[in-house]
Residue, then its C-alpha position, 0 to 999 in steps of 0.5 A: m546210278t540210280k538215285t532211289r532212297i535205300f529205305g525205298a527199295i527196303l520197302a519195295l523188297l518187303l512188298v515183293a518178298g512177302p514174310g518169307f523175304g530173307q529165307e528164299t532158297g530157289d533162284l532169286s533174281l536181284t537189282l543192284e540197288d536191291s543188292i546194296v539194300r540186302a548188304l546193308r542190312n544184313n552185312l555182318n560188318v555193317a553189323a558189328e561197326v554200327i555199334g561203335p557209334g552208339l558206345a561213343s554217343a552213350t560215352l558223350a551223354e555221360a561226359r556231358q553229365m559233368y555239367m549238369p547240376t547235383m541235388s543232395i539233400d539230407l535230413t538228420r533226427t538225433s536224440y541225446e541222453q546222459l548223466s550230467t557232468w557239468s554246473l551248467q547242465s541241469a542236474g541229474t540227466y541231461l537231455n538234448k533232442g534235435t533235427t538236422s536237414s540241409a539241401s544243396i545244389s552243385q554246378q560245374i562251371p566252364f572254367g574248372g571251378s564249381l559253385q554251391a548254394s546250400l541252405s541248412y536247418d537246425y532244431s535243437k531242444n535240450n535241459q541245459l542252463f543259461q540257454s538264450y534260445n531254447p528250443s532254438y531253430t536255425g537257419r543257414l544259407n552259404f554259397v561257396l565258389t571255388q576256382p582253379l586260377l592256374k593248374n586245371f584253369g580254363w575252357t579247354v582243360s574243364r571240358r577235356a572230357i566232353v571234347i574228347a568223348q564228342n571226337s570220339f563220337d565224330s570219329s566213330r560215325s566217320q568210321f561207320k561210313t567208310v564201313l557203308m561206303e565199303t560196303v557198297y562199293n564191293v557189293e557194285a563189284g561183286y555184282w558187276n563181276l558176277v554179271y560178267a562171270i554169267e555173260n561170259l559162261k554164255t559167251q562160251q556156250l555160244a562158241l561151244e555150240s557153234g564149234r558143234d554145229l560146225l563139227t556136224k556140218t563137218k562129219r557130213e561133207v566127210q562122208v560125203g567126200t567133199k572134206a578131208p578127214i583131217e577137218v573133222l579132227n580139228a573140229e573135234a580138238t576145238v570143241a573139246r577145249r571149249e567144253a573145257d572153257i565150260l568148265q572154267a567159265e561155270a567155276l567163275v561164276k560160282r565162285s562170283q555167287d559165293q562172293l556175293r553171297a557173303l557180302l550179302n550174308s545170304g549164306v550163313d543159312p544153309a538153307s540159302r547157300s544153294q540158291v543161285l543169284l541171278p543179276a536182273d541189271k546189265p552194265e550200261f556206257k553212261p559217260f561220265a568225266i571228272t578231272l584229277e583236280e575235281a576228284y582230289a578237292a571232292a576227296m579231301a572235303r568228303r572222304p571219312e578218313l580224314e573226318t576220322a583223322k581230324a578227330a583224333i588230332g582234336m583229341k590229342m590236341v585236348d590231351f596236350r593242352f591238358a598235359k601243358n596245364q598240369l605243369l602249372p602250380q595249383l593256385d585255388l580261390q575260395l569265395v564263401k557268401a553266408s546268411p545265418g538266421i537263429s529263432g526260437q523261445q528266447f530267455i532274457y537275462d538281467p546283465e546285473d543278475p546273470f544267474g537269476i530267473p530269465t524273463l521269457g521273450d519271443p517264442g520266436s519259430a523257424s520261419q522267424a529264422f529263414k526270414d532272416v537268412f533270406n533278408f540277409r540280415y546279418k550282411g558280414n558273413w563272408s570269407a575269400g582265400v586263395t591256396l597255393t600248392i607247388p610241386f617239387g619235381d613232377m617228373v611225371g607231369r613232365a613225362n605226360y606232357t611230352y608223351a602228349r606233345l609228341d602223339l600230336e606231331q605223329a598224328q599230324a604227320r600221319l594226316k599229311l601221309q593220309d593226303q598224299q595216299i588219298y591223292l594217289e588213289v584219286s590219281d588211280a581211280v581218275r586214271t582207270l576210269e579214263t582207261a576203262a571208257k576208252s576200252v568200252d569203245a576200244y572193244r565193242i570196235a573189235r567185236e564188230l570187226a571180229e563178227r564181219q570177220l566170222e561172217a565173211e570167213m563162213k562165207k569163203l567156207n561155204v563156197g570151198m575157199s576156206t577151212n575149218y580151221f580158220v574159221l574156228t579161229y575166228q570163232d575163238a576170236l569172236a568169243s574172246a572179242r565178246s567177252l573182253e567187251m563185256r569185261a571192259l563194260v564191267d570194269y567201267n561201272i565198277a570204275v564209276a563206282a571207284i570214283a564215288r568211293v575215294t571221293g567219299s561220294t557214295l553215300e550221297e549219291r545213293n541217298i543213304s544216310l547215317g540216320e537210317y542206321i544211328k540213333 
């Protein structure tokens, strides 16, 4: 099993095939590695599943936005004019012009609360009497902390959307990993099955050729009187049956070609449906041994289905903790710290004659107001309070809690069932590998013995000590032995691929990285 990097194989294919790569209409010779590259690049199932992690990644990025600070800026300019309606307003028309602006930054904090800092500025000028500052410049700096203490409190509850999105992303990656592994395994199985079909056809053709040669030889011997006519009949019947076997073998080759072509997605283009796929690799017997314990341990550590199941349990655990938290009363704490500042054209009134003409004081400025704000000149501005909300008969919350608890228990039970299923798959794959390894050696010996038996029977036939019937029988036995030996070799290579699949090591052994597909 090669460990050439997949993108390296893709580059090699591009260099060899040139601009028309993927649009061939003639015979196409493919190695197993080439076939895997084409399938991972073109397979429709892979193309569909690769979108899943991208969607989950976008959802995760959206969920993480909750901890990104937000800024808001407001600017308002006003002008107000009306008839004076009371004595403190100037006679005639009352005028008021002003500008209000504010900027605030809000930030979610990890335990469910929020922190806000805001800075505001107000400018006002009017013709109202008895003003201490006109025009006036007012600044205000506010810090507000809002924190749930019972309901909606906690790291898990506040990060629920992020945790669920992260688990969903992990689950999507694991599902895509499963698709890649299944695709690689299916390509390997399809490739080796096509190899078997072609080799079986060659074996059947060789047997037919041997039968026809024997039939021709027998006919000559009957003509000269050294063989009975019945011998021709036996040979003709066998040749006719082998011709029928050829038709079955050819059908198997076409079916295997279609199956591999579908995996490579080269059958969608009508121009490539008639393309003949020619496997360039031959199955080999490379001793590979693994114990059930080793295979099971590897499967438990690598199988993406387990990763998917654990990610699902993680999501359901968060839902359960959230539902449990929602049963608590709501107790919210709010802390406010403010720092005001005011400046402007000051009018000073005589305390003994408040309705007299004021004297002008400091003209003031906006910068003076903000200086007072940032120096916290007035330190006594703060507030603290709590709000308690107790629902009566929270049936919806209890129903959600019960559902979340049962959903979590069901997911945990399914994980245990999945562990058992994986053990059965691994044990079956290990036994199949052991049986296939023994079968390769057994069928090789059987084929060698069949060759020796046919050779001995041909020698007997040449000296008149045998008949066509026995020779044809041994020819059939040899053809069957060759097909069975090839089938055993193919089954062994498929069994090795199955071990990689059930242990979750397919991608690692072929150096396939998810990063090549998921950005």
